[in-house]
C-alpha positions as CSV (number, residue, x, y, z in Angstrom):
1,V,0.0,0.0,0.0
2,C,1.4,3.4,-1.0
3,A,2.0,6.1,1.7
4,E,-0.4,8.5,-0.1
5,A,-3.3,6.0,0.3
6,V,-2.6,5.5,3.9
7,A,-2.3,9.3,4.5
8,L,-5.6,10.0,2.7
9,G,-7.3,7.2,4.6
10,Q,-6.1,8.6,7.9
11,A,-7.3,12.1,6.9
12,I,-10.8,10.8,6.0
13,T,-11.1,8.9,9.3
14,Q,-10.1,12.0,11.1
15,G,-12.9,14.0,9.5
16,E,-10.9,16.0,7.0
17,N,-12.7,16.9,3.8
18,G,-9.8,18.1,1.7
19,I,-6.0,18.4,1.5
20,D,-3.8,21.3,0.7
21,T,-0.5,19.6,-0.1
22,I,0.8,16.0,-0.1
23,V,4.3,14.6,-0.5
24,A,5.8,11.1,-0.4
25,V,9.4,10.4,0.4
26,R,11.7,7.4,0.0
27,H,13.9,6.3,2.8
28,P,17.1,4.4,1.9
29,A,17.3,0.7,2.7
30,P,19.6,-0.2,5.6
31,D,22.3,-1.5,3.2
32,E,22.4,1.5,0.9
33,K,25.4,3.7,1.0
34,S,23.5,6.9,0.4
35,R,21.4,7.9,3.5
36,D,19.5,10.6,1.5
37,I,15.8,10.8,2.0
38,V,14.3,11.9,-1.3
39,V,10.9,13.1,-2.6
40,V,9.2,10.7,-5.0
41,S,6.4,11.2,-7.5
42,P,3.1,9.5,-6.8
43,C,2.2,6.4,-8.9
44,G,-0.7,6.5,-11.3
45,A,-3.1,4.9,-8.8
46,C,-2.2,7.5,-6.2
47,R,-2.6,10.4,-8.6
48,E,-6.2,9.1,-9.3
49,L,-6.8,8.8,-5.6
50,I,-5.5,12.3,-4.7
51,S,-7.5,13.8,-7.6
52,D,-10.7,12.0,-6.5
53,Y,-10.3,13.2,-3.0
54,D,-9.5,16.8,-3.7
55,R,-9.2,18.1,-7.3
56,E,-7.5,21.3,-5.9
57,A,-4.7,19.4,-4.1
58,R,-1.1,20.2,-4.6
59,V,1.6,17.6,-4.8
60,I,5.3,18.0,-4.0
61,V,7.3,16.2,-6.7
62,P,11.0,16.0,-7.7
63,G,11.9,18.9,-10.0
64,P,15.0,19.9,-12.0
65,N,16.1,22.2,-9.2
66,G,14.8,20.2,-6.2
67,P,11.3,19.5,-4.9
68,E,8.5,21.6,-6.4
69,S,4.7,21.9,-5.8
70,V,2.3,21.3,-8.7
71,K,-1.5,20.9,-9.0
72,I,-2.7,17.3,-9.1
73,A,-4.3,18.1,-12.5
74,E,-0.8,18.7,-13.9
75,L,0.1,15.1,-13.0
76,L,-3.2,13.7,-14.3
77,P,-4.2,15.4,-17.5
78,N,-7.4,14.5,-19.2
79,K,-8.9,13.0,-16.0
80,Y,-12.2,11.2,-16.4
81,S,-15.2,13.0,-15.0
82,R,-18.7,11.8,-14.0
83,E,-20.0,15.2,-15.0
84,R,-21.8,15.4,-18.4
85,T,-21.0,18.4,-20.6
């Protein structure tokens, strides 16, 4: 289970009805030489989950100059919608 799904599930059970910003990080395995903790991009399923929960959410992702904040819609273009136009 991805960290984003766990965090959103916890937010829902705590009565939250939206999120401002979400981020996932990767911790190194015990045998890795690098001890750096790095920001990782959400997988496709988590992008869908975040968007379904709050279409205005921002996500911190790795960028060319370090972590940056983007709207979930930028990570999930042409998202399906139940609304009819």
